[in-house]
N, C-alpha and C positions, 0 to 999 in steps of 0.2 A: 504494501499501500503508499509508501513511501516513495516508490519511484512515479506512483498515482498522483500524489502532491503533486511533484516537480512538475507536472505535464500541466498543473493549476494555472492560473494569473494569480496574484495576492489577492482580488478581489473572491473570487470562486474558493482559494484557499482559505479564507476567513470564514465562508460560509461552511463549509467542511466541518474545520475544529471549533464552530463553536458551540459553546455547550449552556448557552441561557435558558433558563424553563421556556420563554418562549420566543421564538426567532422568526422574523419577517423578511425573506430576501428580499426587495426591489429588482427584477431582474428586469431588464432591459432587453426589446426583440431581439434576436441573435445572439444572445451572450453567453448561451452555454447551459441556459436553465438545466435540461433536464440531464447535463456531464456533472452538475454539481449536487443536484438529487441522488443519483445514483452512486456518484462518490461519497456523499453522506451517509448512505444508507450499506456498503461497501467497507467504509472508514468505522461504522457503529460496530457490525458484526466481528470482522475484522480484527481490528484492532482495540475495540473498544468491548469485545466479550458480548455483545448484546444478541441474546438468542433473537433469531427471525421471528418466532411464532410471540416475540416480546412488542414486535414494530407494529404497527398501523400504517399500510401505505395506501392512502386513497389519492385516484386519477377521476378525472372527468372520463375520458375517453377507455374503451378494451385495449385498443393499440398501444397506447403510453402504459399502461399493465402491463401486459405480452411483451414490450421491451424490456421492461423493468428486471421482470421476473428471468426473462432469457439472458439478462446481463450477469446478471446473479448466477445463473449456471454456467456463464461462461467463466464466472471468476472462481467456483466451485464445484468440479464437476460431478459429485456427491449429493448435489440438493435436487429436491423434486417439488412438486406445488405443494407435496402435503407439509412441508416446512415453512410454507413460506400462505399459512392459512388466511391470512388477514391483509395479502398483499392484490387489489383490483379497483374497481371503479367504486363510487359511495354506494349504488344501490347493487352492486354484486356484494359487496364484502356485510350491508345491512342484513341482505338475504340469506347470507352462509352465515350470520351472527343468530337472524331468529333459529333457522333449521337445525344449527348444533348446538345452539350455548341457550337462549333463551325461552319461558315457559310460554307459547304463544297462547295456549289455553290460559292464561290470565285477560285477554284481549279478545276472545271467544273465537280463537280459529283452536285447528287442530294440526298436530305433524300430519306433513306431509304436502301442506295447502302449493297451490301454483301460484306463477305470476301472470297477468292478467295485462298485455300493450295494450297502448289508447285508442286504437283501433276496436279494439274487442269491446273496451269500457265503453266507447260512444256506443255501438250496437246495444248492449245493456242497456246503458241509459236510454237511450231512441224506446226502447224496447217494453219499457219502466210508464217512460210517458202514455204510450199504449192501453198497453193495460190497467192503467189506473187511470187514465183519462185525465189526464194534468195539463193545467193553461201555463205550461214553458214556450216564453217570448225569443224570437232569436233559435228557430231551429234548426236552422242552416249552421250556424255557432255554437253549435251544443259546446263542442269540444275547449271551445274557449270561455264559455260560460259556466264551465263543471271548473277548469283551472280557475276563474275571478272568483267565484264564491268559497272556491280551496282559502283562498288567498284574504276572504270576509269580503270582497264586494257583492251584496245580494244585486245592487241595480247595474243595468247592463245598458250601454249604448244612450239612446235617452229617454231610458223608462222615469215614467215619474212615481209609480211604487211599484213594489215589490209581486212576482208571482206565483205560481207552486214552486220554486229553483229550491225552497227552502225542503218541500216536504222529498223532492226526488232526491235531495242528497240524503236523505234517508234513509230512503226506501234502496238506493244504491248500497251506501253502506250494509245493509240488510241480508241484501243480494250478494255481495260480497262476500260477506264469513257464510251465508248457507251453501254458497258454491265450495268457501275452501280458498278462496283468491284475495289476492292482495296488486291492489294496482305499483305501480311506481313510485307512488310519494305515499302508501301507506307503508312501503319498506322503513322510507326514514322514520316518519311519524312514529312508528308501533316501537322499532328498536330502540329509538329517543325513550319512549317511556319507559320502555323495558330495564336498559340500561341503567336508568334512573332509582330503579328496583332495590334495595338491600336485602340480605348481603350480595355484592356484588359478583357477579359468573364470571367476569374479565375484568384486569385491570392491565392496559399495556406502558411499556415504560418511555418507549418514543413515539407519537404520532408523526408522521412527515407526508404534506400535501402538496399535491402538486396545478398549477393552475389556480393557486388561491381569488383570483383576481374574480372569476365566473362563481364560487362561494353565495349562496344564499342564505336568508335566516334560518331557514328550516335545515340546510346543511350544519353551519355553524352551530346550532343547538346540537347538531348529530354529534358533533366533533366534543363541544361542551361534556356532553353526559357522558363520552369515553375517558374524558379526562379526570385523572386526581390528583393529590396537592402533589403525587411524585412523578406524573406524566410528564416529558418534555415534547416541545409543541416545534415541528419546523415545517416552513411554508415557503415557497415559491412564487412568486407569479408577478402579473407586470400592470397595472394601473391602466397604462395606457392601452392596453385591450379589452377593457370592458365593452361588451358589444352585446350583452345579452341581459338587459335592464329588464325586458318582454320575460325575462327567465324569474325575474329576484334580483339579477346581480345589480351590485351599486358601487357607482364610481368610489365609493368613501369608506368604501369598505376597507384597505388597508389601515388607513387614518383611525377611522372607527374601533378598531379587534387589535388594534395597537396601544391605543387609550386604556382601551379596558383590562388590556391584559399585563400592561407595562410590560411591554415586547421590544427586544434589541434590535432596529431596525439595519440591515443591511445592505447593499446593494449590487448588480454586477452590472456595471455603464457599458462594459466594453465591448460592440456587437463584432463577429466575427464573418457575418456573411454575405452584406451587401458591401459593392462599390460604394466609395466616397461620395459620388454622386446623389444616388440613389436616396443612401445614407439623408445626407442634406435636406433631399426633398421632403425624405419621412419629417426631419426633425423642423423643417418651416409649419407644419400641423400642429404640431405641442405648442398648448398656448400656456405652460406654465415652467417650472425652472425644471425641468425634466434634463437627466445627466447623460448625456446617449453619444459618445463614443466610439470610432471605428478605427482598424488595421488596415484595410485595405488600400487599394490604389484610387485614385477617382474614378476610373473608365469612362463608358462613353457617355456622352448626354442621355436624358429622356429624350424621347419623341413622342410629338401631342399630333394627331392627325384628326382634321374633319375628312367627314367622308355622307354622303347626300343622307344613304337612310342605312335600317341596320343589311338590306338586303348586300348592297354594296360593301360596307364594314366587311362581313362574310367573307367576301368574294375579295377583297384585301387580305384577311388573314391567312386565306385559303392557299395564294398564289406564294404570299410572305413565309408561310410555315413550310411549304416543296421547296421555296429555295433553302431555305435553314436546314432540311434534310441532306437537298442533294451535297452541302456542304460537311457533312456528317455531325449533323444536331442528331441525337436519339430526340423521339416524339416524345418521349415520357419527362424530358427537358425543360416542356412548354407546356404554360399554360394559360388557360383564357377565361377571367373572370368578370364576373355582370354582377349588378344589385339585386334582379331579379330573377328565380327558378326560368321562369317561360321566355326567358332570352334566350336558353343555351338551343330552342326548336329552330332558330333561324341561322346559327351555325352551324346544328349537328349537319342540317340538310345540306349547308354549302360546303362542308368538309366529305360530305357522304359523294357530292356531285366532284369532289376533284383525289377521291380515292383517300380520303385521309385517315387513318382510324384514331376514335378519339373515345374516352370513356367520360360520362355522365356523372358527377360525384352528387347523390342527391338519395336522401332517406328510403330504402326497399321499404313493399311495402306488398301483400298477397291481393289485396284487392281487388289487382288488374290479372291475378292467375286465381279461378275460381278453385281449379282442381286442386293446387298446394292450398291455396284455404281451405275447403275441407279437410283437407287430406292432417291437415294441421289441426284443425276442431278434431276428428278422426280421433288422433295420439292426445291430447286433452282428455275427452272422454274417456280412453281406456285407460289412461296413466292415474287420474283423479274421479274415483268414484260419485264424490260429493258433486263435481260440476256438470251439476244435468241440462243450464244450459246448454253445452256444448252436444250433451247427447241429444237434446231435441234438436239442435240444429243441424245435426250430423242423419239424423233420421227424417226428419223434414225436408230434406234438400231434394228435388223432383230431378238434378240433373247423375246425381253420384251417388245419393242416400237409399234411405226405402221408401222415399214417398208418403209414409206416414202420417197423420191430420196428427193434431193437438190431444185428440180425444183418445186415438189409439195409442202414444205414446204415455198420457195418462195411464192410460189401464195398466201399459208393460210396466210402469216405473210404482204401482199400488200393488203389484199382483209379485213383483218382483220375485219377492224372495221364495214365494211358494211356485212359483215357475219352475227358476233356476234347479231347486230340488227334483222337477219331473226330468222324468229321463226325456221327454218330448223334446222340452225347453219352453221357450216363451212364443213361440209360434214366428219369432222374427231372426233370423241368424245372423244379419249385422248387431241386432242387442245384445246377444247369449255370447259373440265375440267381443263383444265393448266389455260387457261383465266377465269373460274370464279371463281377460285380458293378462290383468297382474298376476294372478294364479301361472298360467300358460308362460309368464315370461322372465318369472322370480327363477334366478339360477340359471339364465341363458348369458351366452359373452359376448353376442353380437345380436343385429338386427337383418341377416339377410331373408330370415325365413319370414318378418310381418309381412310384405307383399303378400305372400301366399296366406297365410293366416287369417287375415281378413278376408281372402278371394278378391282381391281387388281388379281382377281382369272383368270381373262383371260388373263393378263398379262407376268402371271408368267408358262408358260408352261405347264396347262392344264394335258398335257396327255405325258407331259416327266417323269421321273422314280428318276428327283432332285424336283418335284416339293412340297413335302412333307417338304423337307429340306430347298427351294426357301421360301416358304412360312413360314415356323416358322422363319427364319432370317430377313425379312420383319415385320412381328406381331412384334417380338424384337428390331427393330431398332423402328417399331411405338410408340411400349410402351415406350422406352425410351424419345421419343419426347413429350408421352402424361403426363407422370411424370415430366418433365423437365415444361412444360406449366403451371402445376398446381403449383408446385413450386412455381413457377415468381412468379403466380400470373397476368397471362396473356392471351389476348384472344388467338384463336390460331392463325389468320393472325400473329401478330407480334410474337408471342413463336416460331413460324417455323424458323421465318428469327432469332432472336435473337436463336436458337437452331442452326439452322447449322452455324452461326459465331462460337460457342462452339465448335461444332466437328472439324472445321476448324482448330480456335486459339488452341484448348486445346488438342482436338484428347479424344472427349468422346466417349468411347468403342462402334463402332454402330456394331463392330465385337462378337457378341455372343459366347464367350468362354466356352470352357467344364467347364473350371476351374475359379473357379473363384479368384480376385486376391489377396485376403486376405485369398485363403487357407494355409493350412500347406502344403507349396511345397520347396522346394528348390531351389535357386534361381540363375539361370545363369545367368550372364551378361556380358558386357563389359565395360573395367577396366574407360572406358567416362564414362556409364550409372551409375556406381554405386556412383559415387561422391552424396555426403549427406545422403548416406547411411549407418547403421552400423549392424554385426552381432556378431557372438555368435563364431562360427567358419567362418575361408575365408580360401578358397582353391583358389592360384594364379596359373593356368596351364598354361603350353607354355613358359616356360619364356628361352626361345632361343634368342641366338645373330640370330637379324633377323625379328624376332615378337616384342622381346622386352630389348632393340628398336627396332622397325619397321626398318625394308629395311635396306641398307646400307649410308646413307646418311652423310656426314662429314660437313653440316650444325652446326656450335655447337647451334644456339639458337632453330633447331629443338630436337637436341639431349637433349637439357635443359628439353626441352616441355617433348618429353619421359622420363626424369628421373621423373617431378613432377607427371607424370600420373601416374607413377611405387609407388611414393609415395603417393598416395591417395589409389592406389589400397591397400597398407600395411596398411594402416589408418583408412581401413573400421571395420578392427578386433578390436574385443574384450577382447575375452580373448584367442585365438588358432588361431595362422597363418601357416599354411605350404606353402611352394612354391615347384614347379615340371618342371622339362624339361626333353627332349625328345633326347636319341641321335641316333634316326631316325624321323626326322621331317616328314611328309609330305605337306608344304606348301615351293610353292617355293622361293626360295633366302634364305631359314631359314637352319641357319647352326646346326651341332649338338653340337652344344657349348653353355653349359650354359649363361646366361644374364652378360654383363659386369658389372649389379647393383649388382650381389651377391656376387662382390669380394669386393665389399664395406661396405657389413654387416658384424662386427668385428663377428671373430671365437667363444668368449666367449657366443656368443646370439646363435649359431648353436649348433640343437643336433646332435651327432656323430652318425646316426643309422648305423645302419650293416644290413648285406643280404639285397635280392631280394627288390629292389625300394628303395635303399639307395643312397644319392647323393654322387657324386665324383665332387665335387666344389674346385675351391682353392679358398679359405675367405682370406681377411685381417687377416697379422699378429694377433694373441691375441693382447688384448690389445690397440689396434687403435681408436684415436681419433675421435669420431663422426666430421663431419664435414672438417676432413683436408685430407679427400684423392682424390689424385690425379686420377679421371677419365681418363683425356688423356690418363696417362699412363697404367690406368689399360685397355684401348681399345687397347692401342698398345700390352699388352701382349696377349692381346686374338686374335687379329691379327697374333703374332707372332707365338702361338699356330698352329693358319689355317695356315698361310705358312708349318711350321714344318709336319701337318698331312700331306697337299697334297705332299709336295715332299717325302714324305715315301713315302706313294701311288704313287706315279707315276715314284719311283729308280725303280719297279717291270714292267714297260711297254714295249713293245717293241719300238725301232727306226722307226718314220714315216717313210712310203714311197718313196720313188724317186717322184712318183703321185703328192703325199699329201703334201712334200717337194716344190713343183715346181711349184704350184699354183698363177696364176697368184695372185698381189698384187691388195690388194682393196685400191683405194687412201684413203685420210684422208681427214675428215670433219673439219671443221673449226665452230667455235662458237665465239659470241663475248660477252661477260656479263661487266656491267655495272659498278662492282667493280673489280674482277678481269681479264681482258681486253680478249686476243683474247686465245682463249683453242681449245687442239686437241679433239675429243669426242672419249673417251676410248673404250665406251659401249654401250649401252639403250636395252632396251626392252619398254612393253605396258603401263610402271607407270612411270622408273625414267630414268633418261640418268646421266653418268658420263663422265668431262671433265678433261681433265690432263692440268692446269696451269701452266705456266713457274712463278716460286717464291713460287709458295701456293699449287704446288703437284695436285694431283684430289681431287674434289671436286662434289656430287651426287645431283641431284637436281630431286624433284620431276615435271614429264611433265606438270603435269596441273597446277602449278605454278611458272615453269623455264622462268625467265626473260634472255631469250638467243634469238640472232639473229644470224641468218647463214649468214656467211662469204662465 
């Protein structure tokens, strides 16, 4: 470990050697955060003699947790996953504690509970609304409503009074307990409650946190419940990358937690990733006293380009990437970043035409693959006898199930015990197979016989033209189950439950992709999805006012987060960065103006491209000092240009007719805001509402989170 410490810079070494009760490390982008975290764990284990079982290492992604475990096995080849039981994501560690340590019976659950993913939770809630005749507004935003209620917001959008959401919430908790299933947030909440029971079932010597800036209040409560007076806490993160406030993260989490815990605060200020030019551009977006130093050469200038529309933007990118490939650049070294997921569609079409392989980074879902969704529900029903919802969904399904009615299923369930003791069974072969699965699977080492056990050939529409495709998808899914069970050394009964929990928690890819995730392909991803990654070439597209930053909100907190999101995108680039916008954007409410953030980048960092595709941007004056840009002034300048453009374009229009000018006036609508008082609604659409407040001017809000009351 001595040699390992020698390879660290003084800032990194100080963090690894620190033994404060609480240490928060402000790790600037590209400063070796992961290196320091792993070095800290190794140092505690190899030099400090702290057993890995006495450490809780919490990450936000399964990939990060897997990397840490792999590095530990490289350092000590005798280690197994069993030696690191509390290394994983927050939700993964909470799940294992609830399964292995904590008395879940105290909160109304039984051992062997399973995890329900957000899509299933939404389906369960929608079913309860119909079953009980509840009046729940905004049904198309039900998932968001559930999340809002979870954090104490009973009103949603422009609601003036509560609806039946409270009753739905109560029924949802009862339903989950009856089915012996927990959702993601239940894992954290229930684990926190049970960890506070005395006597303590477990007390770690060290808690180590990755990406601390993404922690919300509930996760920090979970960490506090884990801690004792003897427990030491080490956390690394970057306040400049707080981009998930809609999930509960807070820009002040470092400051507040450091004050509450009297933490030692260290920093990692040296960036090893990006060229000096890219780093200077990123630094110009930081409006505070953040220290961000670099060690690399200046590199090439940042290129800004204007395209006519997204189609031309995609065509240009395809040609440019083709040239890079001819020069020897692997596709995997190139990323195209954008603000909204739907922007990937036109890019993908252009890359297909050009023959460029690409991968779109987005959360996988089973909704668009009914056969895979049905198979996962079948496994849930078989692995968890209490999950009546999955049993019902599987048997009612008319495409792959038994096409039974609810009445027939109720009869099966009511007489289950009696019929299972009868030699002839229940009369439903599929139901009998579901009920007998756990006994059949107990002691089996793999899943190679599951397909035959359920007789799936007969359920996958054997006369359909999609039969072969359906069988391939199901066999692929069961193959992943087989590999999972064998790698974990579990029998099939226990392994199936663990596999399904892993699918729910970590998104094990049950979709059999044509292109493997490690393939040599260009990465297309949103600015949110790119956090934690880096590429040699980065193209940020659609840098228009209204996309970057998104919408027209005047809320300063939202605008600051949008700026940090752009900062994250810029700092994914190692060697080359290009940013473009469109003169004719196709997204609604997006202006043909470059993002206000582009004007903050010092002119000396920008290439003066000429000809087709060159940018017409008004950057800050040469020599602008990074960190001293007034974004409010820049925003006013952008708006003034828009007003001038609109005034000029309107000057040639004909005067409105008498009929148009004499239309009946629309009565004003008034709303009340807790901070700004009573205001007049100026405009609204499906997503946003703009209100004029006396003394404050116009303020725009996202409807889903607007705390406005009709007056």
